[in-house]
N, C-alpha and C positions, 0 to 999 in steps of 0.2 A: 491521491489522490491519492497499501499498503500501504499513517499516517501518521504519523506524528504530524506536524502540520503537513508535513509532507503530504502530498496529496496521495493518499493511500488509496488507489483504486482497488476494488475487490480483486484480490489475487486469484482466488478460486476462479472467478469469472474470466479473468484475463487468460489464465493458463488453460482453462478448459477450451475456450474458443480458439486460442492461438494454436493449440495442438490437436484440434479437431476431436477432442474428447467429448465436448459438450453435445455435439450432434449425435454421437453414439449414446450418450446418457439419455437424451430425449427419446430416442428410438426404443431404448430398453427401460424406459420409465426411470431413468437416472440410476442405473445400477453400476456404472463404471466408476473409476476413480477420477479425481480431478485434483488440481493443486492450487493452492493458495492465491493470493493475488492481489492487490493493491486496493483501496477502498475509499470512496468519497462521492459526495456531490448532491445536487438538488434542483427541484423545480419549484420556484416560488413566484407568487404575484408580487410585483413591485410597482411603486408609484412612478409613472413616467417622468423622466427628467433628461436634460441634455447630457450627453456623455462628456467626461473630462478627457484630457489628453493622455497619451501613452505615458508621459513623464509622471502624471499624477498616479496612475495605476502602479507604476514601478516604485514610487515613493511609499505607497501603502504597503506593497509587498515587502519592501525593505524594513518598514516599521514593524510589520508582523514578524518577519524573520528574527528581528532583534528580541522578540518576546518568547521565541521558541528555543528549546534546548537542542542544539546540534553539537554532538561531540567534537566534530571537526572545527567548530568555531570556539571551542573551549581549550584548544591546544592539541587535540588528538591528531597525530601525523601518520601513525602506522598501527594496524591492528590485525591480529590473527586469533580466531576463536573457533572452538569445536562446537558442532551442532549435532545433537541427537534428535531424531524426529520419528514420530509414529503416526499411523493413520488408522482410522476405524475400519474394522473388518465388516464391510457392508454386505458380504455374502452370507452372513448369518445374523441372528438376533442376539448374539452373545454379549455385545457391548465391549468386546475385547479390541485392543489396539495392536496392530502389527508393526514391528520395527523395520525401518528402512536403513540402508547402509549409513554409517556415520559420515559426517561431512566436515570439512574445514573451510572457513570463509577467511579470505585474506583481503585486506584493504590498505591502500597507501596513498598519501597525497604528497606530491612533490612539484614544486614550482607552480602551484595553483591548479594542478591537474590531478584528478582522482582516478585511481585504477582499482578494480576489485574483481574477484573471481572466486567461485566455489570449486572445490576439488574433493574427491573421495579421500577419507582419512585412511592412512595405512596402505597396504597393498590391495585390500579388497579383492582377494583371490576369487571369491565366489560370485563376483559380479561380472557379467559378460560385457564386452565392449559396447554392444547395442544398448544394454540396460544402463550402463554408465552414461552414454550419450543422452539417453532419454531423461535420466534423472537430472543431469546438469542443465539441460535445456529447460526443464520445468522450473528449476530453482532460480533461473535468471530473474524471474519476477520478484524474488525475495531479497534482493540485494539491499533495497531501501529499508527493509525491516531492521537491519543492523545499523547502516549508516544512511539516514534519509537525506535526500536532496533538499536544499532550501527552496522556498517558493519562487525566488528570483530565478534560480536554476531551472526549476520545473516549468516556468512560464516562458523561458527563452524560446523564440521561434513562434510565439503567439502574440497577436495584437490585442491589447486590452482596452476596455472602457469601464467607467464607473457609473452606476446608477444609484439614486437615493431610494432606499427602502423605507427608512424612518429616520428620526433624528440621530440615533446612534447606530444605525445599521446601513451597510452599503452592499450592493450587489456588484461584484467584479466579474465581468464577462471577458473571456479570452477566446479568440478564434485563430485556428492554425493558419499560418501564412503559406505553409507548404500543403498543397492539395492532396499529396500522397500520404499525409499523416493519418494514422489509424484513429487517433483522438482528434476529432474536429473542433470540439468546444469544451471549455472548462467554465464552470460557474461557481464562484465562491461567495457565500454569504458571510460577511465580516461584522463582528461586534467591535465597534470603534472604542467603546468604553473599556472593555476587557481585553481588547487587542488580540483577538483570536478568530479563526475560521470555525464556525459552528455547524455549517451545512455546506455540502459540496455536490456539484452535479457534473457528470461527464457525458458528452455525446460522442458516440463512436461511429466510424464508417461501417464497421462490421458488428455482428451481434456479440454481446448484448448492446443494443443501440443507445440505450440511456440507462445510466446508473446514478442513483441518488443515495447519498450517505449522510448520516448524522454522526457527530464526533463528541465523545466525552473525554475530558482531560484530567490529568493530575499535575501537580507542580513539584519541581525539583530545583533547588538553588534559585528559586524565584522565577523560574521559566516554565512554560507550558510543555507537557509531553502527552502524547495521545495515550489514553488508557483503554479506549474502546472505540471502534468504528462499526457502525451498523449500516450495511448497504443493501439496497433493494433494486432488483432489475427484473425484466420480463423477457421470456424467450418462448416464442410460439404462444400457446394459450396458458402457459404456466408462469406464476410469479415466484421469485426466489429471494431469499434473504441470507446474506452472509455476515456473520458476526465475528469480529477479530478482537481479541483482548491481549493487552501487553502488560507484563510485569517487569520492572526494572531493578537493577542491582548496582550498588556502588562498587566500582572497580578502580582502585587507585583514587584519582581525583575526578573520575568520569562516571556519569550515569549511563549505563548501557543496557540493552534489552537482555533479560535473563530467561524469559519464557514468553512464548506467544502461542495462543490457542485459537483455533479457527473452526467454525461450524457453518456448513452450507445446508439449508433446508428449504423445503417448499411446504406451505401450510404448516402442519405439525410433524412433518416427516423429515428426519435427518438423512441427508443424502451422502454426506461425507464429513469427516472431522479430522483435523490434524493438530498435533501438539509438537512444538519445537522447544527444545531446551538448549541453552547456551552455557558453555563452561570453558575452563582453561584459557582465559584471556591472556594474550601477550600484547603489551602496549608499547608503542613508540620504540 
C-alpha cells in the first residue's frame, strides 16, 4: 500500500496531502515540492459472489505474507542505515538534483514490537529546528520503504471479505472498522497461482480519494520483492501518476533496499522526483 507487498501507497500523494503541500501545488500548477509516499491499489470489475469469512481473508493474507520477503521474518532484529536523498530542482529546467540533509534510519524489534525512527545524521548545524521538524515529519511515510509491514499487520483494524474474480484470481476487500481512519477501504487483486498481489486500490477519506496501483516484482531467495509500483490518482481536474522503483542489495544474509527512485508527473510533465540511496548498514 510505498510496496513491497506491503501496501505501498503512493508516498508522494500521502505526504503532499497530509502536509497541505498538494493544495499549494495545484494552485501554482504543481510547482511546490512534495514527498514520497506509499503506492498501490485498483478498481476492477469482478464476478459477483458471496463473501467468505474474515478467517478466510486472514488465511489468504498469511499465505501471501509467506511468499514475500520481509527482512524481519528472516531474522532481522535491529537495523541502522544511513540515507542520502536528493530532489529534482523544479524551479529550473536544468534537470539537476538538490541534496537534502543526510538521514539515519533506526529500527528494532523486541518482544514482537517494532520501533523505528528517522533522525538527521551528525550535528546538521546548518539545519534549523523548524526545517528539521518538517523533514522528519515528511519522512514518516517512508519507514516502510526500509522495513515493510506484512499484509496481516497492514490489514489489522480492517474487516475483510473475498470475492471471486476468476479461477485463479481473488479480490480481497477491506473496510476500516474505525470511522476516523483516513484510509476507508483497501482492495487487493490476488493471483492465487503465483501467490502475489498484482493490483491494489485505496479509498481515502481525504484527497486523493482513490489511488490505483499496479505492482511489478523481482524475486530474491525464492520470495517476492516489489521492483516497481505505478500509482494513479486524480485531484481536481488533473490526473497524476507516481512511479516508484526499488533496487535491493545483499547485506550480510539479508536483502535490503539499496536505492529507491520516485517520480510524480501529470500527463508528460514531471512535477517532482526523488532519489534515495542507502548505505552503512548496521545489523542486529
